[in-house]
C-alpha positions as CSV (number, residue, x, y, z in Angstrom):
1,M,46.6,71.4,-13.6
2,R,45.6,71.7,-9.9
3,V,41.9,72.5,-9.9
4,L,39.7,73.6,-7.0
5,A,36.1,72.5,-7.8
6,A,33.4,74.6,-6.3
7,M,30.7,72.1,-5.4
8,S,27.3,73.6,-4.5
9,G,25.6,70.3,-4.0
10,G,23.8,70.5,-7.4
11,V,24.1,68.4,-10.5
12,D,26.0,70.9,-12.6
13,S,28.9,71.4,-10.2
14,A,29.1,67.7,-9.6
15,V,29.4,66.8,-13.3
16,A,31.8,69.7,-13.8
17,A,34.1,68.3,-11.1
18,A,33.7,64.8,-12.6
19,R,34.8,66.1,-16.0
20,A,37.8,67.8,-14.4
21,V,38.9,64.6,-12.8
22,E,38.3,62.7,-16.0
23,A,40.5,65.2,-17.9
24,G,43.4,64.2,-15.7
25,H,43.5,67.3,-13.4
26,D,44.4,67.2,-9.7
27,V,41.0,68.1,-8.3
28,V,40.0,69.1,-4.8
29,G,36.3,69.7,-4.0
30,V,35.1,72.6,-1.8
31,H,31.7,73.6,-0.6
32,L,31.1,77.2,0.5
33,A,29.2,77.6,3.7
34,L,27.6,81.0,3.1
35,S,25.0,81.0,5.9
36,R,25.6,81.5,9.6
37,A,22.5,79.4,10.2
38,G,24.4,76.1,9.9
39,G,21.4,73.9,10.3
40,T,19.4,75.6,7.6
41,L,17.3,73.1,5.6
42,R,16.5,73.2,1.9
43,T,12.9,74.1,0.9
44,G,12.0,72.6,-2.4
45,S,14.3,74.0,-5.0
46,R,15.0,77.3,-3.2
47,G,18.5,78.1,-2.2
48,C,21.8,76.4,-2.8
49,C,23.8,76.7,0.4
50,T,21.9,74.5,2.9
51,I,23.1,71.6,5.1
52,E,21.6,69.1,2.6
53,D,23.5,70.8,-0.2
54,A,26.8,70.4,1.7
55,L,26.0,66.7,2.2
56,D,25.1,66.2,-1.4
57,A,28.4,67.8,-2.4
58,R,30.4,65.6,-0.1
59,R,28.7,62.4,-1.4
60,A,29.6,63.5,-5.0
61,A,33.2,64.2,-4.0
62,D,33.4,60.8,-2.2
63,L,32.1,59.0,-5.4
64,L,34.7,60.9,-7.5
65,G,37.5,60.0,-5.0
66,I,38.6,63.5,-4.5
67,P,39.4,65.4,-1.2
68,F,36.6,67.5,0.0
69,Y,36.4,70.5,2.3
70,V,33.8,73.0,3.6
71,W,35.0,76.6,3.8
72,D,33.2,79.1,5.9
73,F,32.7,82.2,3.7
74,S,29.6,83.4,5.6
75,E,31.1,86.6,7.0
76,R,32.4,87.7,3.5
77,F,29.0,86.7,2.0
78,R,27.1,88.7,4.6
79,D,29.3,91.8,4.0
80,D,29.6,91.6,0.2
81,V,26.3,90.2,-0.9
82,I,23.6,90.4,1.8
83,D,24.5,93.8,3.2
84,D,25.0,95.1,-0.4
85,F,21.5,93.7,-1.3
86,I,20.0,95.6,1.7
87,S,21.9,98.8,0.9
88,E,20.8,98.8,-2.7
89,Y,17.2,98.4,-1.8
90,K,17.5,101.2,0.7
91,A,18.8,103.3,-2.1
92,G,15.8,102.5,-4.3
93,R,17.8,100.2,-6.6
94,T,17.2,96.6,-7.7
95,P,20.3,94.5,-7.2
96,N,21.3,91.1,-8.6
97,P,22.7,89.1,-5.7
98,C,23.8,86.1,-7.8
99,L,25.9,88.4,-10.0
100,R,27.4,90.0,-6.9
101,C,28.1,86.6,-5.4
102,N,30.0,85.6,-8.5
103,E,32.0,88.9,-8.4
104,K,32.8,89.0,-4.7
105,I,32.7,85.4,-3.5
106,K,33.2,82.7,-6.1
107,F,35.6,84.5,-8.4
108,A,37.2,86.9,-5.9
109,A,37.4,85.5,-2.3
110,L,37.4,81.8,-3.4
111,L,39.8,82.4,-6.3
112,E,42.1,84.4,-4.1
113,R,42.4,81.6,-1.6
114,A,42.7,79.0,-4.3
115,I,45.7,80.8,-5.8
116,E,47.3,81.3,-2.4
117,L,47.1,77.5,-1.9
118,G,48.7,76.8,-5.2
119,F,45.7,75.9,-7.4
120,D,45.8,76.9,-11.0
121,A,42.0,77.3,-11.5
122,V,38.6,77.3,-9.9
123,C,36.1,75.0,-11.6
124,T,32.4,75.7,-11.5
125,G,29.2,74.3,-13.1
126,H,28.4,77.5,-14.8
127,Y,27.2,77.3,-18.4
128,A,29.6,79.6,-20.3
129,T,32.7,79.1,-22.4
130,L,36.2,80.6,-22.6
131,V,37.8,81.3,-26.0
132,D,41.4,82.3,-26.8
133,G,41.0,85.5,-28.8
134,E,43.4,87.9,-30.4
135,G,43.4,90.1,-27.3
136,G,43.6,87.2,-24.8
137,L,41.0,85.0,-23.1
138,E,37.4,85.9,-23.9
139,L,34.2,84.9,-22.1
140,H,31.4,83.6,-24.4
141,R,27.9,82.3,-24.2
142,A,27.3,78.6,-23.6
143,S,26.2,76.3,-26.3
144,D,22.8,75.8,-24.6
145,A,21.1,79.1,-25.0
146,A,18.4,78.1,-22.5
147,K,21.0,77.5,-19.8
148,D,23.5,80.2,-20.7
149,Q,24.8,81.9,-17.6
150,S,27.3,84.4,-19.2
151,Y,25.1,87.3,-18.0
152,V,25.8,86.6,-14.3
153,L,29.5,86.1,-15.1
154,G,29.9,89.4,-16.9
155,V,31.6,90.9,-13.8
156,L,34.7,88.7,-14.3
157,N,37.9,90.4,-15.3
158,A,40.8,89.2,-17.4
159,E,42.8,88.0,-14.4
160,Q,39.9,86.0,-13.1
161,L,39.1,84.5,-16.4
162,A,42.7,83.3,-16.6
163,H,42.1,81.1,-13.5
164,T,38.6,79.9,-14.4
165,Y,37.4,76.5,-15.7
166,F,33.9,75.9,-17.1
167,P,33.6,72.2,-18.2
168,L,29.9,72.4,-19.0
169,G,30.0,75.4,-21.4
170,S,30.0,73.4,-24.6
171,T,27.3,70.9,-23.5
172,P,24.3,71.2,-25.8
173,S,21.7,70.7,-23.1
174,K,21.0,70.3,-19.3
175,A,19.3,67.0,-20.1
176,L,22.6,65.6,-21.2
177,V,24.3,66.8,-18.0
178,R,21.6,65.0,-16.0
179,A,21.9,61.8,-18.1
180,E,25.7,61.9,-17.6
181,A,25.2,62.3,-13.8
182,E,23.0,59.2,-13.9
183,Q,25.6,57.2,-15.8
184,R,28.3,58.3,-13.3
185,G,26.1,57.2,-10.3
186,L,25.8,60.7,-8.9
187,S,22.8,60.9,-6.5
188,V,22.1,64.5,-7.5
189,A,21.3,63.6,-11.1
190,Q,17.6,64.5,-10.7
191,K,17.9,67.1,-8.0
192,P,15.9,70.3,-8.9
193,D,17.7,73.4,-10.0
194,S,18.1,76.0,-7.3
195,H,16.3,79.3,-7.9
196,D,15.4,82.6,-6.3
197,I,17.6,84.2,-3.7
198,C,19.6,81.7,-1.7
199,F,19.5,83.7,1.6
200,I,15.8,84.2,1.4
201,P,14.8,80.5,1.2
202,D,11.1,81.0,1.7
203,G,11.0,83.3,-1.3
204,D,9.3,86.1,0.6
205,T,11.6,89.0,-0.5
206,R,9.2,91.7,0.6
207,G,8.8,90.3,4.1
208,W,12.5,89.7,4.5
209,L,13.3,93.3,3.4
210,A,10.6,94.7,5.8
211,E,12.3,92.9,8.6
212,K,15.8,94.1,7.7
213,V,14.9,97.6,6.4
214,G,11.8,98.4,8.4
215,S,8.5,99.8,7.1
216,E,7.5,103.4,6.8
217,Q,4.3,104.7,5.2
218,G,4.8,106.9,2.2
219,E,3.0,108.2,-0.9
220,I,2.4,106.7,-4.3
221,V,2.3,109.5,-7.0
222,D,1.8,109.7,-10.7
223,R,4.3,111.3,-13.1
224,T,2.9,114.7,-12.5
225,G,3.3,114.4,-8.7
226,A,-0.3,113.9,-7.9
227,V,-0.9,111.5,-4.9
228,V,-2.8,108.4,-6.1
229,G,-2.2,106.0,-3.2
230,S,0.0,105.1,-0.2
231,H,2.4,102.3,0.7
232,D,4.0,100.8,3.8
233,G,7.6,100.9,2.6
234,A,9.2,101.9,-0.8
235,H,11.7,99.0,-0.6
236,A,8.8,96.6,-1.3
237,F,8.4,97.9,-4.9
238,T,10.4,97.3,-8.0
239,V,10.3,99.1,-11.4
240,G,7.8,97.3,-13.7
241,Q,5.6,96.0,-10.8
242,R,1.9,96.1,-11.4
243,R,0.3,94.0,-8.7
244,G,-0.1,95.0,-5.1
245,L,-0.2,98.8,-5.7
246,R,-3.6,99.3,-4.0
247,L,-4.1,102.7,-5.7
248,G,-7.0,104.8,-4.4
249,V,-7.2,106.9,-7.5
250,P,-7.8,105.2,-10.9
251,A,-5.9,106.3,-14.0
252,P,-7.8,108.8,-16.2
253,D,-7.8,106.3,-19.1
254,G,-8.8,103.4,-16.8
255,K,-5.7,101.4,-17.8
256,P,-3.4,99.6,-15.2
257,R,-0.5,101.6,-13.8
258,F,3.0,100.3,-13.2
259,V,5.9,101.3,-10.9
260,L,8.2,103.6,-12.8
261,E,10.5,104.8,-10.1
262,V,11.3,104.3,-6.4
263,R,12.6,107.4,-4.6
264,P,14.0,106.3,-1.2
265,V,15.0,109.8,0.0
266,T,11.3,110.9,0.0
267,N,10.0,107.3,0.5
268,T,7.9,107.9,-2.7
269,V,6.8,105.4,-5.4
270,V,6.1,106.8,-8.9
271,V,3.6,105.0,-11.1
272,G,2.4,105.5,-14.6
273,P,1.3,103.8,-17.8
274,K,3.0,100.8,-19.2
275,E,4.3,102.8,-22.2
276,A,6.4,104.9,-19.7
277,L,8.4,101.8,-18.8
278,A,10.1,102.1,-22.2
279,I,13.7,103.2,-21.7
280,A,15.7,104.9,-24.4
281,E,19.1,105.1,-22.7
282,I,20.9,103.7,-19.7
283,S,24.3,104.5,-18.1
284,G,26.5,103.7,-15.2
285,A,29.8,104.5,-13.6
286,R,30.6,101.0,-12.1
287,Y,31.8,99.0,-15.1
288,S,34.3,96.3,-15.9
289,W,35.6,94.5,-19.0
290,A,35.6,90.7,-19.3
291,G,39.0,90.4,-20.9
292,A,40.5,93.0,-23.2
293,A,38.8,96.4,-23.0
294,P,37.3,97.9,-26.2
295,T,39.7,100.0,-28.2
296,D,37.1,102.5,-29.3
297,A,35.2,104.9,-27.2
298,E,32.0,104.2,-29.3
299,F,31.0,100.8,-30.6
300,D,28.1,98.7,-31.7
301,C,27.1,95.8,-29.4
302,E,24.1,94.1,-27.8
303,V,22.9,94.9,-24.3
304,Q,21.2,92.5,-22.0
305,I,19.6,93.7,-18.8
306,R,18.4,90.5,-17.2
307,A,19.7,87.0,-16.9
308,H,17.2,85.6,-19.4
309,A,16.2,88.7,-21.3
310,E,16.7,89.0,-25.1
311,P,19.8,91.0,-26.0
312,V,19.0,94.2,-27.9
313,P,21.3,95.9,-30.5
314,A,22.7,99.1,-29.1
315,R,25.4,101.7,-29.4
316,A,27.7,102.0,-26.4
317,F,29.8,105.1,-25.4
318,V,32.6,105.0,-22.9
319,S,33.6,108.5,-21.6
320,D,34.2,110.5,-18.4
321,G,34.3,107.5,-16.2
322,F,31.0,105.9,-17.2
323,V,29.4,103.7,-19.9
324,R,26.3,104.7,-21.7
325,A,24.2,102.4,-23.9
326,V,21.5,103.6,-26.4
327,P,19.5,100.6,-27.6
328,D,18.1,100.5,-31.2
329,A,14.7,99.8,-29.6
330,P,13.5,100.9,-26.1
331,L,14.2,98.5,-23.2
332,D,11.3,97.5,-21.0
333,G,11.1,98.1,-17.3
334,V,14.7,98.9,-16.5
335,A,15.6,99.6,-12.8
336,P,18.7,101.3,-11.4
337,G,20.8,98.7,-9.7
338,Q,20.4,96.1,-12.5
339,S,23.4,95.0,-14.5
340,A,23.7,95.7,-18.2
341,V,25.9,93.2,-19.9
342,L,27.4,94.1,-23.2
343,Y,27.9,91.5,-25.9
344,I,29.5,91.4,-29.3
345,G,28.1,88.3,-30.9
346,T,28.5,85.5,-28.3
347,R,31.3,87.3,-26.6
348,V,30.8,89.1,-23.2
349,L,32.6,92.4,-23.6
350,G,31.8,93.7,-20.1
351,Q,29.1,95.1,-17.9
352,F,28.0,98.1,-15.9
353,T,25.6,98.7,-13.0
354,I,22.8,100.9,-14.2
355,D,22.7,104.2,-12.4
356,T,20.4,106.3,-14.5
357,T,17.7,105.7,-17.1
358,V,16.1,108.0,-19.7
359,S,12.5,107.3,-20.5
360,A,11.4,107.0,-24.2
361,V,8.1,108.6,-23.2
362,P,8.4,112.2,-21.8
363,V,6.0,113.3,-19.0
364,G,2.8,114.6,-20.6
365,A,3.4,112.7,-23.8
């Protein structure tokens, strides 16, 4: 099998490429240049697309004895990930750029080019597994629950899964991957995991958004509409946030208040008690299935709303061009723009971007 190994410069993708070589595949390594700032340097464990990462990837490829290339996907990344991130925040939503990168870059743009060049599959260091099911190939959770990345892969469709290769999915722990990297002589064996948003390497998301979106003073109101404070830009707030509200009017019960909603049209932030963060229902029109679509319009499943959140049993409904999920127990702090990934057991059934939420606590309750 001809395999294109996506090499980020980290330990996971390096070991994944090594396993693909060891399995006898014809492997070529590629690093994706996603930033127009070619000299960008890595800061601690932030980011995954810096010049040091490209050099680390090249060293790993040289050690494995495979051809290596750097492909410039910066324009596509800007259009499909960065601009989308900005647009979502302008709309008062909370996007997941890593999930969007998987959907638009690694398993769309990269996979499309790989197939055009005659490769059979794209290999990555993601922790997830593929299983041959009755309805075709299925995406499942990884063996290591702590490292499972099936949530951010929930956007993959059946065609993409058919050309995907996850060598690390059945590995019991990240520690074993690092130990294997040491044994193979890979210099990235102890390299820190990347985290946060790769195109905001200093981690100051609020400052970065202020520069891109601009700041405009607006009101902070409670659930009744009463003004309780002001802000310098609604984009700086996310649902569930408690710190940094600087409210001028204390709550009647003296308890802390949290961001419940961001209204970009009026540049208003709505706050309220922690109990009001409980969400009884979520729905969205942008959905996809990771393999075979469900045969029933209603079905039991589990819904997960963040990469490392606990899945919650739920009932899902598919109708009129949208998916609605009603959890058995309220979800906490859900924001429009987040992705809800549906599971049946370890299998990823599909996902939808949350458009609307229904609070479990009515106003005035």
